[in-house]
C-alpha positions as a Markdown table, in Angstrom:
| # | Residue | x | y | z |
|---|---|---|---|---|
| 1 | Unk | 100.3 | -153.5 | 68.0 |
| 2 | Unk | 100.0 | -154.0 | 64.3 |
| 3 | Unk | 98.3 | -151.1 | 62.5 |
| 4 | Unk | 96.3 | -150.9 | 59.4 |
| 5 | Unk | 97.5 | -148.5 | 56.6 |
| 6 | Unk | 94.9 | -146.1 | 57.8 |
| 7 | Unk | 95.9 | -146.0 | 61.3 |
| 8 | Unk | 99.6 | -145.8 | 60.5 |
| 9 | Unk | 99.2 | -142.9 | 58.0 |
| 10 | Unk | 96.9 | -140.9 | 60.3 |
| 11 | Unk | 99.3 | -141.4 | 63.3 |
| 12 | Unk | 102.4 | -140.5 | 61.4 |
| 13 | Unk | 100.8 | -137.4 | 60.0 |
| 14 | Unk | 100.1 | -136.3 | 63.6 |
| 15 | Unk | 103.6 | -137.2 | 64.7 |
| 16 | Unk | 102.3 | -139.9 | 67.0 |
| 17 | Unk | 103.8 | -143.3 | 67.7 |
| 18 | Unk | 103.5 | -146.0 | 64.8 |
| 19 | Unk | 104.3 | -149.6 | 64.7 |
| 20 | Unk | 106.8 | -149.0 | 62.0 |
| 21 | Unk | 107.8 | -146.3 | 59.6 |
| 22 | Unk | 105.2 | -145.8 | 56.8 |
| 23 | Unk | 105.9 | -145.6 | 53.1 |
| 24 | Unk | 103.3 | -144.1 | 50.9 |
| 25 | Unk | 104.0 | -143.5 | 47.3 |
| 26 | Unk | 101.7 | -143.0 | 44.3 |
| 27 | Unk | 101.5 | -143.9 | 40.8 |
| 28 | Unk | 100.9 | -142.0 | 37.6 |
| 29 | Unk | 97.8 | -143.1 | 35.5 |
| 30 | Unk | 100.2 | -144.1 | 32.7 |
| 31 | Unk | 102.0 | -146.7 | 34.8 |
| 32 | Unk | 101.9 | -150.2 | 33.6 |
| 33 | Unk | 103.2 | -153.2 | 35.8 |
| 34 | Unk | 103.2 | -156.8 | 34.6 |
| 35 | Unk | 100.6 | -158.8 | 36.3 |
| 36 | Unk | 98.5 | -155.8 | 37.4 |
| 37 | Unk | 95.5 | -154.0 | 36.1 |
| 38 | Unk | 96.0 | -150.4 | 36.9 |
| 39 | Unk | 92.9 | -148.8 | 35.2 |
| 40 | Unk | 91.5 | -147.2 | 38.4 |
| 41 | Unk | 92.0 | -146.6 | 42.1 |
| 42 | Unk | 91.5 | -150.2 | 43.2 |
| 43 | Unk | 94.2 | -151.5 | 40.9 |
| 44 | Unk | 96.6 | -148.9 | 42.2 |
| 45 | Unk | 95.6 | -149.6 | 45.8 |
| 46 | Unk | 96.2 | -153.3 | 45.3 |
| 47 | Unk | 99.6 | -152.8 | 43.8 |
| 48 | Unk | 100.6 | -150.6 | 46.7 |
| 49 | Unk | 99.5 | -153.1 | 49.1 |
| 50 | Unk | 101.2 | -156.0 | 47.3 |
| 51 | Unk | 104.4 | -154.0 | 47.6 |
| 52 | Unk | 103.8 | -153.6 | 51.4 |
| 53 | Unk | 103.4 | -149.7 | 51.3 |
| 54 | Unk | 100.6 | -147.7 | 52.7 |
| 55 | Unk | 98.2 | -146.3 | 50.0 |
| 56 | Unk | 95.3 | -144.0 | 50.2 |
| 57 | Unk | 92.1 | -143.6 | 48.1 |
| 58 | Unk | 91.3 | -140.2 | 46.5 |
| 59 | Unk | 87.8 | -138.7 | 46.7 |
| 60 | Unk | 86.5 | -135.3 | 45.4 |
| 61 | Unk | 84.0 | -132.7 | 45.5 |
| 62 | Unk | 83.6 | -130.3 | 42.6 |
| 63 | Unk | 83.0 | -126.7 | 43.0 |
| 64 | Unk | 79.6 | -125.3 | 41.6 |
| 65 | Unk | 79.0 | -123.1 | 38.6 |
| 66 | Unk | 76.3 | -120.3 | 38.9 |
| 67 | Unk | 73.0 | -121.6 | 37.4 |
| 68 | Unk | 72.8 | -118.6 | 35.1 |
| 69 | Unk | 76.0 | -119.3 | 33.2 |
| 70 | Unk | 75.8 | -120.5 | 29.8 |
| 71 | Unk | 78.8 | -122.0 | 27.9 |
| 72 | Unk | 79.7 | -122.8 | 24.4 |
| 73 | Unk | 82.7 | -124.6 | 22.8 |
| 74 | Unk | 84.1 | -124.7 | 19.4 |
| 75 | Unk | 87.4 | -126.0 | 17.7 |
| 76 | Unk | 89.1 | -124.2 | 14.9 |
| 77 | Unk | 92.4 | -124.6 | 12.9 |
| 78 | Unk | 94.2 | -121.3 | 13.3 |
| 79 | Unk | 96.5 | -120.4 | 10.5 |
| 80 | Unk | 100.3 | -120.9 | 11.6 |
| 81 | Unk | 99.3 | -123.2 | 14.6 |
| 82 | Unk | 100.4 | -126.9 | 14.5 |
| 83 | Unk | 97.4 | -127.9 | 16.6 |
| 84 | Unk | 93.6 | -127.2 | 16.5 |
| 85 | Unk | 92.6 | -124.5 | 19.0 |
| 86 | Unk | 89.6 | -125.2 | 21.5 |
| 87 | Unk | 87.7 | -122.1 | 22.3 |
| 88 | Unk | 85.2 | -121.9 | 25.2 |
| 89 | Unk | 83.0 | -119.0 | 26.1 |
| 90 | Unk | 81.0 | -118.4 | 29.3 |
| 91 | Unk | 78.1 | -116.0 | 29.5 |
| 92 | Unk | 77.9 | -114.8 | 33.1 |
| 93 | Unk | 75.5 | -112.3 | 34.8 |
| 94 | Unk | 78.4 | -109.8 | 34.6 |
| 95 | Unk | 79.6 | -110.5 | 31.0 |
| 96 | Unk | 81.5 | -112.9 | 28.9 |
| 97 | Unk | 84.6 | -114.9 | 29.6 |
| 98 | Unk | 86.7 | -116.7 | 27.0 |
| 99 | Unk | 89.7 | -119.1 | 27.1 |
| 100 | Unk | 91.4 | -121.0 | 24.3 |
| 101 | Unk | 93.8 | -124.0 | 24.5 |
| 102 | Unk | 95.9 | -125.9 | 21.9 |
| 103 | Unk | 94.6 | -129.3 | 21.5 |
| 104 | Unk | 98.1 | -131.0 | 21.7 |
| 105 | Unk | 98.3 | -134.9 | 21.2 |
| 106 | Unk | 97.8 | -135.4 | 25.0 |
| 107 | Unk | 94.5 | -133.5 | 25.1 |
| 108 | Unk | 93.2 | -133.9 | 21.4 |
| 109 | Unk | 90.0 | -135.4 | 22.5 |
| 110 | Unk | 88.8 | -132.5 | 24.7 |
| 111 | Unk | 85.3 | -131.3 | 24.2 |
| 112 | Unk | 85.6 | -128.6 | 26.9 |
| 113 | Unk | 88.5 | -126.9 | 28.8 |
| 114 | Unk | 89.4 | -128.8 | 31.9 |
| 115 | Unk | 91.5 | -126.6 | 34.3 |
| 116 | Unk | 94.7 | -128.2 | 35.3 |
| 117 | Unk | 98.3 | -128.6 | 34.2 |
| 118 | Unk | 97.3 | -129.2 | 30.6 |
| 119 | Unk | 95.2 | -126.1 | 30.1 |
| 120 | Unk | 98.0 | -124.0 | 31.7 |
| 121 | Unk | 100.7 | -125.5 | 29.3 |
| 122 | Unk | 98.6 | -125.1 | 26.2 |
| 123 | Unk | 97.3 | -121.6 | 26.7 |
| 124 | Unk | 96.4 | -119.9 | 23.3 |
| 125 | Unk | 94.2 | -117.2 | 25.0 |
| 126 | Unk | 94.0 | -116.8 | 28.7 |
| 127 | Unk | 90.6 | -116.6 | 30.6 |
| 128 | Unk | 91.6 | -113.5 | 32.7 |
| 129 | Unk | 93.2 | -110.5 | 31.4 |
| 130 | Unk | 91.5 | -107.5 | 32.9 |
| 131 | Unk | 89.9 | -106.7 | 36.3 |
| 132 | Unk | 86.4 | -106.9 | 34.7 |
| 133 | Unk | 87.3 | -110.6 | 34.0 |
| 134 | Unk | 88.2 | -111.2 | 37.6 |
| 135 | Unk | 84.7 | -110.2 | 38.7 |
| 136 | Unk | 83.3 | -112.7 | 36.4 |
| 137 | Unk | 85.4 | -115.8 | 37.6 |
| 138 | Unk | 83.3 | -116.2 | 40.8 |
| 139 | Unk | 80.4 | -117.3 | 38.5 |
| 140 | Unk | 82.5 | -120.2 | 37.1 |
| 141 | Unk | 84.0 | -121.3 | 40.4 |
| 142 | Unk | 81.6 | -121.0 | 43.1 |
| 143 | Unk | 81.2 | -122.8 | 46.6 |
| 144 | Unk | 79.7 | -126.2 | 46.2 |
| 145 | Unk | 75.8 | -126.3 | 46.4 |
| 146 | Unk | 73.9 | -128.8 | 48.3 |
| 147 | Unk | 72.8 | -130.5 | 45.1 |
| 148 | Unk | 76.3 | -130.8 | 43.9 |
| 149 | Unk | 77.4 | -132.2 | 47.2 |
| 150 | Unk | 74.7 | -134.8 | 47.2 |
| 151 | Unk | 75.8 | -135.9 | 43.6 |
| 152 | Unk | 79.4 | -136.1 | 44.9 |
| 153 | Unk | 78.3 | -138.5 | 47.6 |
| 154 | Unk | 77.0 | -140.9 | 44.9 |
| 155 | Unk | 80.0 | -140.4 | 42.8 |
| 156 | Unk | 82.4 | -141.2 | 45.6 |
| 157 | Unk | 80.6 | -144.3 | 46.8 |
| 158 | Unk | 82.9 | -146.7 | 45.2 |
| 159 | Unk | 86.0 | -145.0 | 46.4 |
| 160 | Unk | 84.8 | -145.1 | 50.1 |
| 161 | Unk | 84.0 | -148.8 | 49.4 |
| 162 | Unk | 87.6 | -149.5 | 48.3 |
| 163 | Unk | 89.0 | -147.6 | 51.2 |
| 164 | Unk | 87.0 | -149.7 | 53.6 |
| 165 | Unk | 87.8 | -152.7 | 51.9 |
| 166 | Unk | 91.6 | -152.3 | 52.1 |
| 167 | Unk | 91.5 | -150.4 | 55.4 |
| 168 | Unk | 93.3 | -147.3 | 53.9 |
| 169 | Unk | 92.4 | -143.6 | 54.4 |
| 170 | Unk | 90.4 | -141.4 | 52.0 |
| 171 | Unk | 92.1 | -138.3 | 50.8 |
| 172 | Unk | 90.5 | -135.1 | 49.3 |
| 173 | Unk | 92.3 | -132.2 | 47.6 |
| 174 | Unk | 90.2 | -129.4 | 48.8 |
| 175 | Unk | 92.0 | -126.3 | 47.4 |
| 176 | Unk | 94.6 | -125.3 | 44.8 |
| 177 | Unk | 95.1 | -121.6 | 45.8 |
| 178 | Unk | 97.1 | -119.8 | 43.0 |
| 179 | Unk | 97.1 | -122.9 | 40.9 |
| 180 | Unk | 93.6 | -122.0 | 39.9 |
| 181 | Unk | 94.5 | -118.7 | 38.0 |
| 182 | Unk | 97.6 | -120.6 | 36.7 |
| 183 | Unk | 95.2 | -123.1 | 35.0 |
| 184 | Unk | 93.2 | -120.2 | 33.6 |
| 185 | Unk | 96.0 | -118.0 | 32.5 |
| 186 | Unk | 99.1 | -119.9 | 32.0 |
| 187 | Unk | 102.3 | -119.0 | 34.0 |
| 188 | Unk | 103.6 | -116.2 | 31.9 |
| 189 | Unk | 100.3 | -114.2 | 32.0 |
| 190 | Unk | 99.9 | -114.9 | 35.6 |
| 191 | Unk | 103.3 | -113.8 | 36.6 |
| 192 | Unk | 102.8 | -110.4 | 34.8 |
| 193 | Unk | 99.4 | -110.1 | 36.2 |
| 194 | Unk | 100.6 | -110.6 | 39.8 |
| 195 | Unk | 103.1 | -107.7 | 39.1 |
| 196 | Unk | 100.6 | -105.4 | 37.5 |
| 197 | Unk | 97.4 | -106.3 | 39.3 |
| 198 | Unk | 98.2 | -107.5 | 42.7 |
| 199 | Unk | 94.9 | -106.5 | 44.2 |
| 200 | Unk | 93.1 | -108.4 | 41.4 |
| 201 | Unk | 95.3 | -111.5 | 42.2 |
| 202 | Unk | 94.2 | -111.3 | 45.8 |
| 203 | Unk | 90.6 | -111.3 | 44.6 |
| 204 | Unk | 91.2 | -114.5 | 42.6 |
| 205 | Unk | 92.7 | -116.1 | 45.7 |
| 206 | Unk | 89.7 | -115.0 | 47.7 |
| 207 | Unk | 87.4 | -116.8 | 45.3 |
| 208 | Unk | 89.4 | -120.0 | 45.5 |
| 209 | Unk | 89.6 | -119.7 | 49.3 |
| 210 | Unk | 85.8 | -119.4 | 49.7 |
| 211 | Unk | 85.4 | -122.6 | 47.5 |
| 212 | Unk | 88.0 | -124.3 | 49.7 |
| 213 | Unk | 86.4 | -123.4 | 52.9 |
| 214 | Unk | 83.1 | -125.0 | 51.8 |
| 215 | Unk | 84.9 | -128.1 | 50.7 |
| 216 | Unk | 86.4 | -128.4 | 54.1 |
| 217 | Unk | 83.0 | -128.2 | 55.7 |
| 218 | Unk | 81.6 | -130.8 | 53.2 |
| 219 | Unk | 84.6 | -133.1 | 53.7 |
| 220 | Unk | 83.7 | -133.3 | 57.4 |
| 221 | Unk | 80.1 | -134.3 | 56.4 |
| 222 | Unk | 81.4 | -136.9 | 54.0 |
| 223 | Unk | 83.8 | -138.5 | 56.6 |
| 224 | Unk | 87.0 | -137.8 | 54.6 |
| 225 | Unk | 90.1 | -138.8 | 56.6 |
| 226 | Unk | 92.7 | -136.5 | 55.2 |
| 227 | Unk | 92.6 | -133.0 | 53.4 |
| 228 | Unk | 95.2 | -132.0 | 50.9 |
| 229 | Unk | 95.9 | -128.4 | 50.0 |
| 230 | Unk | 97.9 | -128.2 | 46.7 |
| 231 | Unk | 100.6 | -125.3 | 47.0 |
| 232 | Unk | 103.0 | -126.3 | 44.2 |
| 233 | Unk | 102.3 | -123.2 | 42.1 |
| 234 | Unk | 102.4 | -120.5 | 44.8 |
| 235 | Unk | 106.1 | -120.9 | 45.7 |
| 236 | Unk | 109.0 | -118.5 | 44.9 |
| 237 | Unk | 109.8 | -120.1 | 41.4 |
| 238 | Unk | 106.8 | -118.0 | 40.3 |
| 239 | Unk | 106.1 | -115.3 | 42.9 |
| 240 | Unk | 108.2 | -113.3 | 45.5 |
| 241 | Unk | 107.8 | -114.3 | 49.1 |
| 242 | Unk | 105.7 | -111.0 | 49.7 |
| 243 | Unk | 103.0 | -112.4 | 47.6 |
| 244 | Unk | 103.0 | -115.6 | 49.7 |
| 245 | Unk | 102.9 | -113.8 | 53.0 |
| 246 | Unk | 100.2 | -111.2 | 51.9 |
| 247 | Unk | 98.0 | -113.2 | 49.6 |
| 248 | Unk | 98.3 | -116.8 | 50.5 |
| 249 | Unk | 99.3 | -117.2 | 54.1 |
| 250 | Unk | 96.2 | -115.5 | 55.6 |
| 251 | Unk | 93.9 | -117.7 | 53.8 |
| 252 | Unk | 95.8 | -120.9 | 54.5 |
| 253 | Unk | 95.8 | -120.1 | 58.2 |
| 254 | Unk | 92.1 | -119.8 | 58.2 |
| 255 | Unk | 91.7 | -123.2 | 56.2 |
| 256 | Unk | 93.9 | -125.0 | 58.8 |
| 257 | Unk | 92.2 | -123.6 | 61.7 |
| 258 | Unk | 88.7 | -124.5 | 60.3 |
| 259 | Unk | 89.9 | -128.0 | 59.4 |
| 260 | Unk | 91.2 | -128.5 | 63.0 |
| 261 | Unk | 88.0 | -127.1 | 64.5 |
| 262 | Unk | 86.3 | -129.9 | 62.6 |
| 263 | Unk | 88.8 | -132.5 | 63.7 |
| 264 | Unk | 90.4 | -133.0 | 60.3 |
| 265 | Unk | 94.0 | -133.9 | 59.4 |
| 266 | Unk | 95.2 | -131.5 | 56.8 |
| 267 | Unk | 98.5 | -131.2 | 54.8 |
| 268 | Unk | 100.2 | -128.9 | 52.4 |
| 269 | Unk | 101.9 | -130.1 | 49.1 |
| 270 | Unk | 104.8 | -128.2 | 47.7 |
| 271 | Unk | 107.3 | -129.3 | 45.0 |
| 272 | Unk | 110.1 | -126.6 | 44.3 |
| 273 | Unk | 110.7 | -123.0 | 45.3 |
| 274 | Unk | 109.7 | -123.5 | 48.8 |
| 275 | Unk | 113.2 | -122.9 | 50.3 |
| 276 | Unk | 112.8 | -119.2 | 51.1 |
| 277 | Unk | 109.4 | -119.9 | 52.5 |
| 278 | Unk | 110.2 | -122.7 | 55.1 |
| 279 | Unk | 109.7 | -120.5 | 58.1 |
| 280 | Unk | 106.5 | -119.1 | 56.9 |
| 281 | Unk | 105.0 | -122.5 | 55.9 |
| 282 | Unk | 106.1 | -123.9 | 59.2 |
| 283 | Unk | 104.1 | -121.3 | 61.1 |
| 284 | Unk | 100.8 | -121.9 | 59.5 |
| 285 | Unk | 99.8 | -125.1 | 61.5 |
| 286 | Unk | 99.4 | -127.9 | 58.9 |
| 287 | Unk | 99.7 | -131.4 | 60.4 |
| 288 | Unk | 102.1 | -132.4 | 57.6 |
| 289 | Unk | 104.2 | -131.0 | 54.7 |
| 290 | Unk | 104.4 | -133.3 | 51.6 |
| 291 | Unk | 106.4 | -133.3 | 48.5 |
| 292 | Unk | 109.5 | -131.2 | 48.2 |
| 293 | Unk | 112.2 | -131.9 | 45.6 |
| 294 | Unk | 115.7 | -132.3 | 47.2 |
| 295 | Unk | 117.5 | -132.8 | 43.9 |
| 296 | Unk | 115.7 | -130.4 | 41.6 |
| 297 | Unk | 115.6 | -127.5 | 44.1 |
| 298 | Unk | 117.8 | -125.7 | 46.6 |
| 299 | Unk | 116.0 | -127.5 | 49.5 |
| 300 | Unk | 117.9 | -130.6 | 50.8 |
| 301 | Unk | 116.2 | -133.1 | 53.0 |
| 302 | Unk | 118.3 | -131.7 | 55.9 |
| 303 | Unk | 117.1 | -128.3 | 55.3 |
| 304 | Unk | 113.5 | -129.5 | 55.1 |
| 305 | Unk | 113.9 | -131.4 | 58.4 |
| 306 | Unk | 115.3 | -128.4 | 60.2 |
| 307 | Unk | 112.6 | -126.2 | 58.8 |
| 308 | Unk | 109.6 | -128.3 | 59.9 |
| 309 | Unk | 111.0 | -130.1 | 62.8 |
| 310 | Unk | 108.6 | -129.8 | 65.8 |
| 311 | Unk | 106.0 | -128.0 | 63.7 |
| 312 | Unk | 104.7 | -130.4 | 61.0 |
| 313 | Unk | 105.4 | -134.1 | 60.1 |
| 314 | Unk | 107.1 | -134.6 | 56.8 |
| 315 | Unk | 106.1 | -136.8 | 53.9 |
| 316 | Unk | 109.0 | -136.7 | 51.5 |
| 317 | Unk | 112.1 | -138.6 | 50.7 |
| 318 | Unk | 112.9 | -139.8 | 47.2 |
| 319 | Unk | 113.2 | -137.5 | 44.1 |
| 320 | Unk | 110.9 | -139.2 | 41.4 |
| 321 | Unk | 112.4 | -137.6 | 38.5 |
| 322 | Unk | 116.1 | -137.5 | 39.5 |
| 323 | Unk | 116.4 | -141.0 | 41.2 |
| 324 | Unk | 113.5 | -143.2 | 40.3 |
| 325 | Unk | 113.5 | -141.8 | 36.8 |
| 326 | Unk | 117.1 | -141.3 | 35.9 |
| 327 | Unk | 119.0 | -143.0 | 38.8 |
| 328 | Unk | 120.0 | -146.6 | 39.5 |
| 329 | Unk | 119.1 | -149.0 | 42.2 |
| 330 | Unk | 122.3 | -148.2 | 44.3 |
| 331 | Unk | 121.5 | -144.4 | 44.4 |
| 332 | Unk | 117.9 | -145.1 | 45.3 |
| 333 | Unk | 118.8 | -147.4 | 48.2 |
| 334 | Unk | 121.4 | -144.8 | 49.4 |
| 335 | Unk | 118.7 | -142.1 | 49.4 |
| 336 | Unk | 116.2 | -144.2 | 51.4 |
| 337 | Unk | 119.0 | -144.7 | 54.1 |
| 338 | Unk | 119.8 | -141.0 | 54.1 |
| 339 | Unk | 116.1 | -140.1 | 54.4 |
| 340 | Unk | 115.6 | -142.3 | 57.4 |
| 341 | Unk | 118.8 | -141.1 | 59.0 |
| 342 | Unk | 117.7 | -137.4 | 58.5 |
| 343 | Unk | 114.0 | -137.7 | 59.7 |
| 344 | Unk | 114.0 | -140.7 | 62.0 |
| 345 | Unk | 110.8 | -142.8 | 62.3 |
| 346 | Unk | 108.4 | -140.5 | 64.2 |
| 347 | Unk | 106.4 | -137.8 | 62.4 |
| 348 | Unk | 107.8 | -139.0 | 59.0 |
| 349 | Unk | 106.2 | -140.8 | 56.0 |
| 350 | Unk | 108.7 | -142.0 | 53.4 |
| 351 | Unk | 107.4 | -140.9 | 50.1 |
| 352 | Unk | 108.3 | -139.7 | 46.5 |
| 353 | Unk | 108.3 | -136.3 | 45.2 |
| 354 | Unk | 106.0 | -137.0 | 42.4 |
| 355 | Unk | 104.0 | -139.7 | 40.8 |
| 356 | Unk | 105.9 | -142.9 | 39.6 |
| 357 | Unk | 105.6 | -143.1 | 35.8 |
| 358 | Unk | 105.6 | -145.7 | 33.1 |
| 359 | Unk | 109.0 | -144.5 | 31.6 |
| 360 | Unk | 110.7 | -144.9 | 35.1 |
| 361 | Unk | 112.8 | -148.1 | 35.6 |
| 362 | Unk | 110.5 | -150.2 | 37.8 |
| 363 | Unk | 113.4 | -151.8 | 39.4 |
| 364 | Unk | 114.3 | -148.5 | 41.1 |
| 365 | Unk | 110.9 | -148.4 | 42.7 |
| 366 | Unk | 111.2 | -152.0 | 43.9 |
| 367 | Unk | 114.7 | -151.1 | 45.3 |
| 368 | Unk | 113.1 | -148.1 | 47.3 |
| 369 | Unk | 110.5 | -150.3 | 48.8 |
| 370 | Unk | 112.9 | -153.1 | 49.6 |
| 371 | Unk | 115.4 | -150.8 | 51.3 |
| 372 | Unk | 112.5 | -149.2 | 53.2 |
| 373 | Unk | 111.5 | -152.6 | 54.6 |
| 374 | Unk | 115.1 | -153.1 | 55.9 |
| 375 | Unk | 115.0 | -149.7 | 57.6 |
| 376 | Unk | 111.4 | -149.3 | 58.8 |
| 377 | Unk | 111.3 | -151.0 | 62.1 |
């Protein structure tokens, strides 16, 4: 029986039989390919389908902000700094919070701080420095209200239409875990905060967890197909294994249990630093573990397979930076064959370890897809 991309990906994530080995890759917003308009999700979806791969469509629900919070932003040129500094303040019922980021060339148009990799890497003044600051964060990052959920339904209508049109699944990143304080503090401050204020770090993780549990509930109401939990910034390249076991794992188990109670498929994304935690991650109960980086970490594909075999399906394979970015077609094809040899064709989705970017040699991506087509049946 021939499957749709949606049927194939959902089956593979649950380690069920598929018509052939799926390949699901994703593209960076900066990617440009001749003959394609890639300005939005539909363009990326069409490109993936033209390649013969199995895409998905992202949908999202924002957290809510307490209605009594007031915020102000200003930009100033600080003496000695090469870039202007964007300051944002939030007045909460329990006091003021402030964060500042340098407006480098890639975020020079920001009018307010957007928490993510850019805010973390351009920190000028962290949002969180004291236990008093931790108490205030819950006002900025609160579980989604019913009103905000209804707004999300409207905002995601087009994405659901695209998914239905191309018969692909919808995917929602429902939680970020310790990435959230990283976006608010930057890596250096967060690592020292974890050493000096472990109890406060747990409180921050709990704030994020409560938002995540609400999003899982709303994802079910929205009829989302797949839940993604981002875990790339809670591995051992930032924290020791004890922090993962004590702060992160208990909350992940509750999230997975809740998702499964609702009949949702849920997976965990990691990148590097996961090798000492394979046993712990495998014990949580995720349907699938995605990402990994076999060339830029100490975790080979063989080690990954051994760690998750029989516990979770795997969505991994080709190193984006090491092979698609810096390798050649021969090395890419060799890695595709190796990945299929290691994982087999059940409970496996051939993927890439990070997004495919415009400065990568496009011929390498085409070689990956072509070699997969030879191996997939």
